[in-house]
Biopython code that builds the backbone (N, CA, C, O; Angstrom):
import numpy as np
from Bio.PDB.StructureBuilder import StructureBuilder

atoms = [
    (1, "MET", "N", (59.794, 40.585, 16.194)),
    (1, "MET", "CA", (58.807, 41.515, 16.701)),
    (1, "MET", "C", (57.606, 41.493, 15.762)),
    (1, "MET", "O", (57.751, 41.564, 14.542)),
    (2, "ASN", "N", (56.424, 41.395, 16.353)),
    (2, "ASN", "CA", (55.232, 41.352, 15.513)),
    (2, "ASN", "C", (54.805, 42.764, 15.103)),
    (2, "ASN", "O", (55.290, 43.760, 15.640)),
    (3, "ASP", "N", (53.890, 42.821, 14.142)),
    (3, "ASP", "CA", (53.461, 44.105, 13.584)),
    (3, "ASP", "C", (52.783, 44.997, 14.625)),
    (3, "ASP", "O", (52.964, 46.215, 14.612)),
    (4, "GLU", "N", (52.012, 44.399, 15.516)),
    (4, "GLU", "CA", (51.308, 45.191, 16.529)),
    (4, "GLU", "C", (52.295, 45.864, 17.486)),
    (4, "GLU", "O", (52.118, 47.024, 17.859)),
    (5, "THR", "N", (53.318, 45.135, 17.872)),
    (5, "THR", "CA", (54.345, 45.701, 18.745)),
    (5, "THR", "C", (55.093, 46.813, 18.028)),
    (5, "THR", "O", (55.334, 47.874, 18.605)),
    (6, "ARG", "N", (55.460, 46.580, 16.781)),
    (6, "ARG", "CA", (56.160, 47.597, 15.985)),
    (6, "ARG", "C", (55.315, 48.863, 15.882)),
    (6, "ARG", "O", (55.831, 49.971, 16.027)),
    (7, "LYS", "N", (54.022, 48.701, 15.632)),
    (7, "LYS", "CA", (53.132, 49.856, 15.521)),
    (7, "LYS", "C", (53.100, 50.630, 16.831)),
    (7, "LYS", "O", (53.130, 51.861, 16.822)),
    (8, "SER", "N", (53.039, 49.931, 17.946)),
    (8, "SER", "CA", (53.031, 50.605, 19.245)),
    (8, "SER", "C", (54.328, 51.378, 19.478)),
    (8, "SER", "O", (54.299, 52.486, 20.012)),
    (9, "LEU", "N", (55.453, 50.807, 19.086)),
    (9, "LEU", "CA", (56.736, 51.498, 19.230)),
    (9, "LEU", "C", (56.782, 52.753, 18.364)),
    (9, "LEU", "O", (57.293, 53.789, 18.790)),
    (10, "ILE", "N", (56.256, 52.659, 17.165)),
    (10, "ILE", "CA", (56.206, 53.820, 16.277)),
    (10, "ILE", "C", (55.259, 54.880, 16.842)),
    (10, "ILE", "O", (55.546, 56.075, 16.766)),
    (11, "ASP", "N", (54.144, 54.447, 17.403)),
    (11, "ASP", "CA", (53.219, 55.389, 18.056)),
    (11, "ASP", "C", (53.929, 56.147, 19.183)),
    (11, "ASP", "O", (53.719, 57.348, 19.358)),
    (12, "ILE", "N", (54.762, 55.444, 19.938)),
    (12, "ILE", "CA", (55.513, 56.086, 21.019)),
    (12, "ILE", "C", (56.452, 57.142, 20.449)),
    (12, "ILE", "O", (56.500, 58.267, 20.946)),
    (13, "LEU", "N", (57.194, 56.783, 19.413)),
    (13, "LEU", "CA", (58.114, 57.753, 18.814)),
    (13, "LEU", "C", (57.373, 58.976, 18.291)),
    (13, "LEU", "O", (57.836, 60.102, 18.470)),
    (14, "GLN", "N", (56.240, 58.768, 17.652)),
    (14, "GLN", "CA", (55.466, 59.896, 17.136)),
    (14, "GLN", "C", (54.986, 60.794, 18.278)),
    (14, "GLN", "O", (55.040, 62.019, 18.167)),
    (15, "ALA", "N", (54.522, 60.197, 19.365)),
    (15, "ALA", "CA", (54.055, 60.983, 20.511)),
    (15, "ALA", "C", (55.209, 61.772, 21.132)),
    (15, "ALA", "O", (55.038, 62.927, 21.523)),
    (16, "VAL", "N", (56.378, 61.148, 21.221)),
    (16, "VAL", "CA", (57.549, 61.835, 21.766)),
    (16, "VAL", "C", (57.924, 63.023, 20.879)),
    (16, "VAL", "O", (58.202, 64.113, 21.377)),
    (17, "GLU", "N", (57.931, 62.805, 19.565)),
    (17, "GLU", "CA", (58.255, 63.898, 18.641)),
    (17, "GLU", "C", (57.250, 65.039, 18.776)),
    (17, "GLU", "O", (57.633, 66.209, 18.729)),
    (18, "GLU", "N", (55.974, 64.711, 18.942)),
    (18, "GLU", "CA", (54.966, 65.750, 19.129)),
    (18, "GLU", "C", (55.237, 66.539, 20.405)),
    (18, "GLU", "O", (55.169, 67.768, 20.402)),
    (19, "ILE", "N", (55.543, 65.839, 21.489)),
    (19, "ILE", "CA", (55.846, 66.535, 22.743)),
    (19, "ILE", "C", (57.014, 67.489, 22.545)),
    (19, "ILE", "O", (56.964, 68.641, 22.975)),
    (20, "GLN", "N", (58.053, 67.012, 21.899)),
    (20, "GLN", "CA", (59.220, 67.863, 21.668)),
    (20, "GLN", "C", (58.852, 69.101, 20.843)),
    (20, "GLN", "O", (59.345, 70.198, 21.109)),
    (21, "ASN", "N", (57.992, 68.921, 19.852)),
    (21, "ASN", "CA", (57.551, 70.055, 19.042)),
    (21, "ASN", "C", (56.693, 71.017, 19.862)),
    (21, "ASN", "O", (56.824, 72.234, 19.725)),
    (22, "PHE", "N", (55.825, 70.486, 20.703)),
    (22, "PHE", "CA", (54.947, 71.332, 21.516)),
    (22, "PHE", "C", (55.742, 72.236, 22.460)),
    (22, "PHE", "O", (55.377, 73.394, 22.665)),
    (23, "VAL", "N", (56.822, 71.713, 23.031)),
    (23, "VAL", "CA", (57.559, 72.463, 24.049)),
    (23, "VAL", "C", (58.810, 73.148, 23.502)),
    (23, "VAL", "O", (59.562, 73.766, 24.256)),
    (24, "TYR", "N", (59.029, 73.041, 22.213)),
    (24, "TYR", "CA", (60.236, 73.616, 21.613)),
    (24, "TYR", "C", (60.363, 75.106, 21.971)),
    (24, "TYR", "O", (59.440, 75.893, 21.762)),
    (25, "GLY", "N", (61.510, 75.457, 22.505)),
    (25, "GLY", "CA", (61.785, 76.841, 22.854)),
    (25, "GLY", "C", (61.179, 77.297, 24.175)),
    (25, "GLY", "O", (61.343, 78.454, 24.564)),
    (26, "MET", "N", (60.489, 76.411, 24.860)),
    (26, "MET", "CA", (59.851, 76.770, 26.128)),
    (26, "MET", "C", (60.759, 76.450, 27.303)),
    (26, "MET", "O", (61.575, 75.529, 27.255)),
    (27, "ASP", "N", (60.595, 77.232, 28.351)),
    (27, "ASP", "CA", (61.143, 76.862, 29.646)),
    (27, "ASP", "C", (59.952, 76.468, 30.526)),
    (27, "ASP", "O", (58.805, 76.510, 30.081)),
    (28, "PHE", "N", (60.227, 76.096, 31.747)),
    (28, "PHE", "CA", (59.150, 75.625, 32.617)),
    (28, "PHE", "C", (58.088, 76.691, 32.836)),
    (28, "PHE", "O", (56.895, 76.388, 32.843)),
    (29, "LYS", "N", (58.511, 77.931, 33.013)),
    (29, "LYS", "CA", (57.547, 79.019, 33.252)),
    (29, "LYS", "C", (56.598, 79.164, 32.061)),
    (29, "LYS", "O", (55.390, 79.307, 32.247)),
    (30, "ALA", "N", (57.130, 79.128, 30.859)),
    (30, "ALA", "CA", (56.288, 79.229, 29.663)),
    (30, "ALA", "C", (55.337, 78.041, 29.589)),
    (30, "ALA", "O", (54.170, 78.196, 29.228)),
    (31, "TYR", "N", (55.835, 76.860, 29.929)),
    (31, "TYR", "CA", (54.982, 75.669, 29.942)),
    (31, "TYR", "C", (53.848, 75.829, 30.948)),
    (31, "TYR", "O", (52.697, 75.522, 30.638)),
    (32, "GLN", "N", (54.162, 76.304, 32.139)),
    (32, "GLN", "CA", (53.145, 76.505, 33.176)),
    (32, "GLN", "C", (52.051, 77.469, 32.727)),
    (32, "GLN", "O", (50.892, 77.329, 33.118)),
    (33, "ASN", "N", (52.422, 78.435, 31.915)),
    (33, "ASN", "CA", (51.485, 79.470, 31.491)),
    (33, "ASN", "C", (50.732, 79.117, 30.215)),
    (33, "ASN", "O", (49.965, 79.935, 29.707)),
    (34, "ASN", "N", (50.939, 77.916, 29.693)),
    (34, "ASN", "CA", (50.295, 77.544, 28.437)),
    (34, "ASN", "C", (49.474, 76.263, 28.631)),
    (34, "ASN", "O", (49.980, 75.152, 28.476)),
    (35, "THR", "N", (48.223, 76.445, 28.966)),
    (35, "THR", "CA", (47.343, 75.314, 29.253)),
    (35, "THR", "C", (47.157, 74.415, 28.038)),
    (35, "THR", "O", (47.068, 73.195, 28.175)),
    (36, "VAL", "N", (47.097, 75.005, 26.864)),
    (36, "VAL", "CA", (46.908, 74.204, 25.651)),
    (36, "VAL", "C", (48.093, 73.252, 25.466)),
    (36, "VAL", "O", (47.902, 72.072, 25.173)),
    (37, "THR", "N", (49.296, 73.756, 25.635)),
    (37, "THR", "CA", (50.482, 72.904, 25.516)),
    (37, "THR", "C", (50.487, 71.836, 26.597)),
    (37, "THR", "O", (50.824, 70.683, 26.326)),
    (38, "GLN", "N", (50.120, 72.204, 27.814)),
    (38, "GLN", "CA", (50.065, 71.212, 28.888)),
    (38, "GLN", "C", (49.141, 70.058, 28.518)),
    (38, "GLN", "O", (49.502, 68.893, 28.682)),
    (39, "ARG", "N", (47.966, 70.377, 28.027)),
    (39, "ARG", "CA", (46.993, 69.330, 27.680)),
    (39, "ARG", "C", (47.502, 68.464, 26.528)),
    (39, "ARG", "O", (47.308, 67.248, 26.528)),
    (40, "ALA", "N", (48.145, 69.085, 25.559)),
    (40, "ALA", "CA", (48.685, 68.329, 24.423)),
    (40, "ALA", "C", (49.790, 67.376, 24.882)),
    (40, "ALA", "O", (49.834, 66.216, 24.472)),
    (41, "VAL", "N", (50.670, 67.877, 25.727)),
    (41, "VAL", "CA", (51.762, 67.048, 26.248)),
    (41, "VAL", "C", (51.202, 65.897, 27.081)),
    (41, "VAL", "O", (51.634, 64.754, 26.936)),
    (42, "GLU", "N", (50.254, 66.197, 27.940)),
    (42, "GLU", "CA", (49.654, 65.149, 28.769)),
    (42, "GLU", "C", (48.998, 64.085, 27.904)),
    (42, "GLU", "O", (49.120, 62.893, 28.188)),
    (43, "ARG", "N", (48.305, 64.502, 26.851)),
    (43, "ARG", "CA", (47.657, 63.533, 25.949)),
    (43, "ARG", "C", (48.689, 62.621, 25.302)),
    (43, "ARG", "O", (48.472, 61.414, 25.202)),
    (44, "ASP", "N", (49.803, 63.183, 24.866)),
    (44, "ASP", "CA", (50.825, 62.341, 24.250)),
    (44, "ASP", "C", (51.477, 61.407, 25.265)),
    (44, "ASP", "O", (51.861, 60.292, 24.911)),
    (45, "PHE", "N", (51.610, 61.836, 26.512)),
    (45, "PHE", "CA", (52.104, 60.916, 27.545)),
    (45, "PHE", "C", (51.099, 59.785, 27.777)),
    (45, "PHE", "O", (51.494, 58.650, 28.046)),
    (46, "GLU", "N", (49.820, 60.086, 27.676)),
    (46, "GLU", "CA", (48.800, 59.040, 27.789)),
    (46, "GLU", "C", (48.977, 58.016, 26.658)),
    (46, "GLU", "O", (48.890, 56.810, 26.888)),
    (47, "ILE", "N", (49.222, 58.499, 25.454)),
    (47, "ILE", "CA", (49.432, 57.607, 24.303)),
    (47, "ILE", "C", (50.668, 56.744, 24.528)),
    (47, "ILE", "O", (50.639, 55.539, 24.278)),
    (48, "ILE", "N", (51.747, 57.352, 24.995)),
    (48, "ILE", "CA", (52.981, 56.596, 25.261)),
    (48, "ILE", "C", (52.717, 55.493, 26.284)),
    (48, "ILE", "O", (53.118, 54.347, 26.080)),
    (49, "GLY", "N", (52.054, 55.830, 27.366)),
    (49, "GLY", "CA", (51.769, 54.842, 28.402)),
    (49, "GLY", "C", (50.859, 53.735, 27.910)),
    (49, "GLY", "O", (51.063, 52.567, 28.239)),
    (50, "GLU", "N", (49.860, 54.094, 27.127)),
    (50, "GLU", "CA", (48.948, 53.079, 26.597)),
    (50, "GLU", "C", (49.664, 52.164, 25.611)),
    (50, "GLU", "O", (49.442, 50.953, 25.615)),
    (51, "ALA", "N", (50.515, 52.732, 24.771)),
    (51, "ALA", "CA", (51.269, 51.909, 23.821)),
    (51, "ALA", "C", (52.170, 50.922, 24.560)),
    (51, "ALA", "O", (52.268, 49.760, 24.165)),
    (52, "LEU", "N", (52.827, 51.375, 25.629)),
    (52, "LEU", "CA", (53.655, 50.465, 26.426)),
    (52, "LEU", "C", (52.803, 49.399, 27.094)),
    (52, "LEU", "O", (53.209, 48.241, 27.181)),
    (53, "ASN", "N", (51.642, 49.779, 27.558)),
    (53, "ASN", "CA", (50.738, 48.811, 28.173)),
    (53, "ASN", "C", (50.317, 47.748, 27.158)),
    (53, "ASN", "O", (50.210, 46.572, 27.508)),
    (54, "ARG", "N", (50.082, 48.137, 25.932)),
    (54, "ARG", "CA", (49.717, 47.165, 24.892)),
    (54, "ARG", "C", (50.876, 46.227, 24.588)),
    (54, "ARG", "O", (50.675, 45.035, 24.358)),
    (55, "ILE", "N", (52.087, 46.770, 24.587)),
    (55, "ILE", "CA", (53.263, 45.924, 24.332)),
    (55, "ILE", "C", (53.384, 44.859, 25.422)),
    (55, "ILE", "O", (53.851, 43.749, 25.166)),
    (56, "LYS", "N", (52.969, 45.198, 26.616)),
    (56, "LYS", "CA", (53.007, 44.236, 27.728)),
    (56, "LYS", "C", (52.264, 42.954, 27.346)),
    (56, "LYS", "O", (52.652, 41.863, 27.764)),
    (57, "TYR", "N", (51.217, 43.082, 26.569)),
    (57, "TYR", "CA", (50.408, 41.923, 26.184)),
    (57, "TYR", "C", (50.865, 41.270, 24.883)),
    (57, "TYR", "O", (50.531, 40.115, 24.619)),
    (58, "THR", "N", (51.625, 42.001, 24.069)),
    (58, "THR", "CA", (52.068, 41.421, 22.800)),
    (58, "THR", "C", (53.514, 40.934, 22.835)),
    (58, "THR", "O", (53.873, 40.009, 22.107)),
    (59, "ASP", "N", (54.350, 41.551, 23.681)),
    (59, "ASP", "CA", (55.762, 41.175, 23.737)),
    (59, "ASP", "C", (56.364, 41.654, 25.054)),
    (59, "ASP", "O", (57.159, 42.594, 25.076)),
    (60, "ASN", "N", (55.986, 41.014, 26.130)),
    (60, "ASN", "CA", (56.429, 41.423, 27.464)),
    (60, "ASN", "C", (57.948, 41.372, 27.600)),
    (60, "ASN", "O", (58.530, 42.178, 28.326)),
    (61, "GLU", "N", (58.590, 40.439, 26.914)),
    (61, "GLU", "CA", (60.047, 40.330, 26.979)),
    (61, "GLU", "C", (60.706, 41.592, 26.412)),
    (61, "GLU", "O", (61.678, 42.098, 26.974)),
    (62, "LEU", "N", (60.176, 42.088, 25.309)),
    (62, "LEU", "CA", (60.702, 43.304, 24.706)),
    (62, "LEU", "C", (60.487, 44.503, 25.637)),
    (62, "LEU", "O", (61.343, 45.381, 25.732)),
    (63, "LEU", "N", (59.362, 44.532, 26.309)),
    (63, "LEU", "CA", (59.041, 45.629, 27.222)),
    (63, "LEU", "C", (60.119, 45.792, 28.285)),
    (63, "LEU", "O", (60.382, 46.910, 28.729)),
    (64, "GLU", "N", (60.741, 44.708, 28.695)),
    (64, "GLU", "CA", (61.787, 44.765, 29.710)),
    (64, "GLU", "C", (63.012, 45.554, 29.240)),
    (64, "GLU", "O", (63.840, 45.950, 30.061)),
    (65, "LYS", "N", (63.137, 45.784, 27.941)),
    (65, "LYS", "CA", (64.254, 46.565, 27.402)),
    (65, "LYS", "C", (64.022, 48.066, 27.548)),
    (65, "LYS", "O", (64.911, 48.866, 27.257)),
    (66, "ILE", "N", (62.835, 48.446, 27.996)),
    (66, "ILE", "CA", (62.497, 49.855, 28.153)),
    (66, "ILE", "C", (62.530, 50.178, 29.641)),
    (66, "ILE", "O", (61.667, 49.751, 30.409)),
    (67, "SER", "N", (63.547, 50.944, 30.030)),
    (67, "SER", "CA", (63.688, 51.265, 31.447)),
    (67, "SER", "C", (62.503, 52.110, 31.895)),
    (67, "SER", "O", (61.975, 52.929, 31.142)),
    (68, "GLU", "N", (62.112, 51.891, 33.112)),
    (68, "GLU", "CA", (61.036, 52.666, 33.717)),
    (68, "GLU", "C", (59.665, 52.444, 33.069)),
    (68, "GLU", "O", (58.763, 53.263, 33.242)),
    (69, "HIS", "N", (59.502, 51.344, 32.324)),
    (69, "HIS", "CA", (58.211, 51.140, 31.655)),
    (69, "HIS", "C", (57.054, 51.065, 32.648)),
    (69, "HIS", "O", (55.949, 51.518, 32.349)),
    (70, "HIS", "N", (57.303, 50.496, 33.821)),
    (70, "HIS", "CA", (56.240, 50.435, 34.844)),
    (70, "HIS", "C", (55.836, 51.846, 35.287)),
    (70, "HIS", "O", (54.653, 52.139, 35.455)),
    (71, "ARG", "N", (56.820, 52.696, 35.470)),
    (71, "ARG", "CA", (56.540, 54.069, 35.906)),
    (71, "ARG", "C", (55.828, 54.861, 34.812)),
    (71, "ARG", "O", (54.951, 55.674, 35.102)),
    (72, "ILE", "N", (56.203, 54.627, 33.567)),
    (72, "ILE", "CA", (55.563, 55.342, 32.453)),
    (72, "ILE", "C", (54.098, 54.940, 32.353)),
    (72, "ILE", "O", (53.229, 55.793, 32.168)),
    (73, "ILE", "N", (53.824, 53.658, 32.472)),
    (73, "ILE", "CA", (52.432, 53.187, 32.435)),
    (73, "ILE", "C", (51.664, 53.752, 33.631)),
    (73, "ILE", "O", (50.515, 54.168, 33.489)),
    (74, "GLY", "N", (52.290, 53.769, 34.795)),
    (74, "GLY", "CA", (51.655, 54.349, 35.973)),
    (74, "GLY", "C", (51.395, 55.842, 35.804)),
    (74, "GLY", "O", (50.371, 56.353, 36.256)),
    (75, "PHE", "N", (52.318, 56.536, 35.155)),
    (75, "PHE", "CA", (52.159, 57.964, 34.878)),
    (75, "PHE", "C", (50.950, 58.190, 33.981)),
    (75, "PHE", "O", (50.179, 59.126, 34.189)),
    (76, "ARG", "N", (50.792, 57.344, 33.002)),
    (76, "ARG", "CA", (49.629, 57.413, 32.117)),
    (76, "ARG", "C", (48.337, 57.284, 32.924)),
    (76, "ARG", "O", (47.375, 58.020, 32.702)),
    (77, "ASN", "N", (48.334, 56.351, 33.849)),
    (77, "ASN", "CA", (47.141, 56.145, 34.672)),
    (77, "ASN", "C", (46.827, 57.363, 35.541)),
    (77, "ASN", "O", (45.663, 57.722, 35.721)),
    (78, "ILE", "N", (47.860, 57.987, 36.071)),
    (78, "ILE", "CA", (47.657, 59.203, 36.859)),
    (78, "ILE", "C", (47.086, 60.314, 35.982)),
    (78, "ILE", "O", (46.158, 61.014, 36.388)),
    (79, "LEU", "N", (47.633, 60.475, 34.794)),
    (79, "LEU", "CA", (47.157, 61.530, 33.898)),
    (79, "LEU", "C", (45.688, 61.343, 33.544)),
    (79, "LEU", "O", (44.936, 62.313, 33.457)),
    (80, "ILE", "N", (45.289, 60.110, 33.341)),
    (80, "ILE", "CA", (43.909, 59.842, 32.950)),
    (80, "ILE", "C", (42.962, 59.890, 34.144)),
    (80, "ILE", "O", (41.917, 60.538, 34.088)),
    (81, "HIS", "N", (43.323, 59.213, 35.207)),
    (81, "HIS", "CA", (42.402, 59.066, 36.330)),
    (81, "HIS", "C", (42.575, 60.131, 37.405)),
    (81, "HIS", "O", (41.659, 60.393, 38.184)),
    (82, "GLY", "N", (43.750, 60.739, 37.441)),
    (82, "GLY", "CA", (44.010, 61.755, 38.456)),
    (82, "GLY", "C", (44.240, 63.110, 37.827)),
    (82, "GLY", "O", (45.065, 63.897, 38.291)),
    (83, "TYR", "N", (43.500, 63.370, 36.766)),
    (83, "TYR", "CA", (43.686, 64.601, 35.993)),
    (83, "TYR", "C", (43.671, 65.855, 36.858)),
    (83, "TYR", "O", (44.284, 66.862, 36.505)),
    (84, "ASP", "N", (42.982, 65.796, 37.975)),
    (84, "ASP", "CA", (42.838, 66.973, 38.824)),
    (84, "ASP", "C", (44.012, 67.168, 39.781)),
    (84, "ASP", "O", (44.070, 68.167, 40.499)),
    (85, "ILE", "N", (44.940, 66.225, 39.794)),
    (85, "ILE", "CA", (46.093, 66.344, 40.695)),
    (85, "ILE", "C", (47.417, 66.323, 39.942)),
    (85, "ILE", "O", (48.471, 66.127, 40.546)),
    (86, "VAL", "N", (47.371, 66.525, 38.625)),
    (86, "VAL", "CA", (48.594, 66.494, 37.816)),
    (86, "VAL", "C", (49.485, 67.672, 38.217)),
    (86, "VAL", "O", (49.038, 68.817, 38.277)),
    (87, "ASP", "N", (50.731, 67.369, 38.483)),
    (87, "ASP", "CA", (51.727, 68.372, 38.864)),
    (87, "ASP", "C", (52.530, 68.739, 37.616)),
    (87, "ASP", "O", (53.226, 67.897, 37.049)),
    (88, "GLU", "N", (52.430, 69.994, 37.194)),
    (88, "GLU", "CA", (53.133, 70.429, 35.981)),
    (88, "GLU", "C", (54.642, 70.230, 36.080)),
    (88, "GLU", "O", (55.302, 69.965, 35.075)),
    (89, "ALA", "N", (55.184, 70.356, 37.281)),
    (89, "ALA", "CA", (56.631, 70.181, 37.463)),
    (89, "ALA", "C", (57.046, 68.747, 37.176)),
    (89, "ALA", "O", (58.114, 68.513, 36.610)),
    (90, "ILE", "N", (56.222, 67.794, 37.556)),
    (90, "ILE", "CA", (56.537, 66.383, 37.290)),
    (90, "ILE", "C", (56.451, 66.101, 35.794)),
    (90, "ILE", "O", (57.300, 65.402, 35.239)),
    (91, "VAL", "N", (55.431, 66.643, 35.146)),
    (91, "VAL", "CA", (55.307, 66.456, 33.695)),
    (91, "VAL", "C", (56.509, 67.078, 32.998)),
    (91, "VAL", "O", (57.087, 66.466, 32.100)),
    (92, "TRP", "N", (56.891, 68.282, 33.400)),
    (92, "TRP", "CA", (58.029, 68.962, 32.780)),
    (92, "TRP", "C", (59.319, 68.163, 32.986)),
    (92, "TRP", "O", (60.144, 68.058, 32.078)),
    (93, "LYS", "N", (59.481, 67.609, 34.173)),
    (93, "LYS", "CA", (60.670, 66.790, 34.447)),
    (93, "LYS", "C", (60.679, 65.561, 33.531)),
    (93, "LYS", "O", (61.732, 65.167, 33.031)),
    (94, "ALA", "N", (59.523, 64.965, 33.314)),
    (94, "ALA", "CA", (59.441, 63.819, 32.404)),
    (94, "ALA", "C", (59.833, 64.232, 30.991)),
    (94, "ALA", "O", (60.536, 63.499, 30.295)),
    (95, "VAL", "N", (59.378, 65.407, 30.572)),
    (95, "VAL", "CA", (59.707, 65.910, 29.236)),
    (95, "VAL", "C", (61.211, 66.114, 29.103)),
    (95, "VAL", "O", (61.822, 65.657, 28.136)),
    (96, "THR", "N", (61.800, 66.794, 30.064)),
    (96, "THR", "CA", (63.201, 67.193, 29.920)),
    (96, "THR", "C", (64.202, 66.103, 30.292)),
    (96, "THR", "O", (65.283, 66.031, 29.707)),
    (97, "ASN", "N", (63.853, 65.252, 31.263)),
    (97, "ASN", "CA", (64.825, 64.270, 31.754)),
    (97, "ASN", "C", (64.609, 62.849, 31.235)),
    (97, "ASN", "O", (65.569, 62.109, 31.024)),
    (98, "HIS", "N", (63.363, 62.477, 31.032)),
    (98, "HIS", "CA", (63.080, 61.074, 30.735)),
    (98, "HIS", "C", (62.806, 60.779, 29.260)),
    (98, "HIS", "O", (63.097, 59.682, 28.783)),
    (99, "LEU", "N", (62.252, 61.743, 28.541)),
    (99, "LEU", "CA", (61.966, 61.486, 27.123)),
    (99, "LEU", "C", (63.213, 61.169, 26.298)),
    (99, "LEU", "O", (63.159, 60.276, 25.453)),
    (100, "PRO", "N", (64.335, 61.865, 26.508)),
    (100, "PRO", "CA", (65.527, 61.515, 25.719)),
    (100, "PRO", "C", (65.956, 60.055, 25.892)),
    (100, "PRO", "O", (66.400, 59.419, 24.937)),
    (101, "ILE", "N", (65.824, 59.538, 27.088)),
    (101, "ILE", "CA", (66.173, 58.133, 27.350)),
    (101, "ILE", "C", (65.202, 57.215, 26.619)),
    (101, "ILE", "O", (65.613, 56.241, 25.988)),
    (102, "LEU", "N", (63.913, 57.528, 26.706)),
    (102, "LEU", "CA", (62.903, 56.710, 26.045)),
    (102, "LEU", "C", (63.113, 56.695, 24.531)),
    (102, "LEU", "O", (63.010, 55.643, 23.900)),
    (103, "ILE", "N", (63.406, 57.848, 23.952)),
    (103, "ILE", "CA", (63.651, 57.920, 22.506)),
    (103, "ILE", "C", (64.796, 56.994, 22.124)),
    (103, "ILE", "O", (64.684, 56.211, 21.181)),
    (104, "ARG", "N", (65.898, 57.088, 22.862)),
    (104, "ARG", "CA", (67.070, 56.264, 22.557)),
    (104, "ARG", "C", (66.730, 54.775, 22.626)),
    (104, "ARG", "O", (67.103, 54.003, 21.742)),
    (105, "GLU", "N", (66.029, 54.384, 23.669)),
    (105, "GLU", "CA", (65.698, 52.967, 23.845)),
    (105, "GLU", "C", (64.766, 52.472, 22.752)),
    (105, "GLU", "O", (64.966, 51.377, 22.225)),
    (106, "ILE", "N", (63.760, 53.247, 22.404)),
    (106, "ILE", "CA", (62.804, 52.823, 21.369)),
    (106, "ILE", "C", (63.510, 52.712, 20.020)),
    (106, "ILE", "O", (63.287, 51.754, 19.279)),
    (107, "LYS", "N", (64.358, 53.685, 19.700)),
    (107, "LYS", "CA", (65.088, 53.634, 18.425)),
    (107, "LYS", "C", (66.026, 52.436, 18.368)),
    (107, "LYS", "O", (66.165, 51.806, 17.320)),
    (108, "GLU", "N", (66.667, 52.118, 19.483)),
    (108, "GLU", "CA", (67.554, 50.949, 19.524)),
    (108, "GLU", "C", (66.757, 49.671, 19.259)),
    (108, "GLU", "O", (67.210, 48.794, 18.524)),
    (109, "ILE", "N", (65.575, 49.571, 19.857)),
    (109, "ILE", "CA", (64.731, 48.379, 19.667)),
    (109, "ILE", "C", (64.283, 48.281, 18.216)),
    (109, "ILE", "O", (64.344, 47.208, 17.617)),
    (110, "LEU", "N", (63.838, 49.387, 17.656)),
    (110, "LEU", "CA", (63.339, 49.367, 16.267)),
    (110, "LEU", "C", (64.457, 49.083, 15.258)),
    (110, "LEU", "O", (64.211, 48.491, 14.207)),
    (111, "ASN", "N", (65.677, 49.502, 15.578)),
    (111, "ASN", "CA", (66.798, 49.310, 14.664)),
    (111, "ASN", "C", (67.529, 47.983, 14.863)),
    (111, "ASN", "O", (68.449, 47.658, 14.112)),
    (112, "ALA", "N", (67.120, 47.221, 15.868)),
    (112, "ALA", "CA", (67.802, 45.941, 16.157)),
    (112, "ALA", "C", (67.441, 44.880, 15.129)),
    (112, "ALA", "O", (67.920, 43.749, 15.215)),
]
sb = StructureBuilder()
sb.init_structure("model")
sb.init_model(0)
sb.init_chain("A")
sb.init_seg("    ")
for serial, (resi, resn, name, xyz) in enumerate(atoms, 1):
    if name == "N":
        sb.init_residue(resn, " ", resi, " ")
    sb.init_atom(name, np.array(xyz, "f"), 0.0, 1.0, " ", f" {name:<3s}", serial, name[0])
structure = sb.get_structure()
């Protein structure tokens, strides 16, 4: 794995950790009522998607080890370009259901 790919993977882990810190102790209702947290979480999802998109150009074979990478990159595009149609429930579902899987996969890749 080259240094650029490693840096992108570390950027993803840092963004995931930030999201977890932002929503710590929150339920969906609290998340819905906190615009600042929503924007912070969305920004970190943008970083995650962009980092995966960069890996596509530096190590596409490695990218295949990350399940749902196409959907994550697409989610990033929606957050950036469709900012006015972002559904908080979908973002919350990504936080609660999909981030744990992404963390596990990224850590496995970095520790391999």
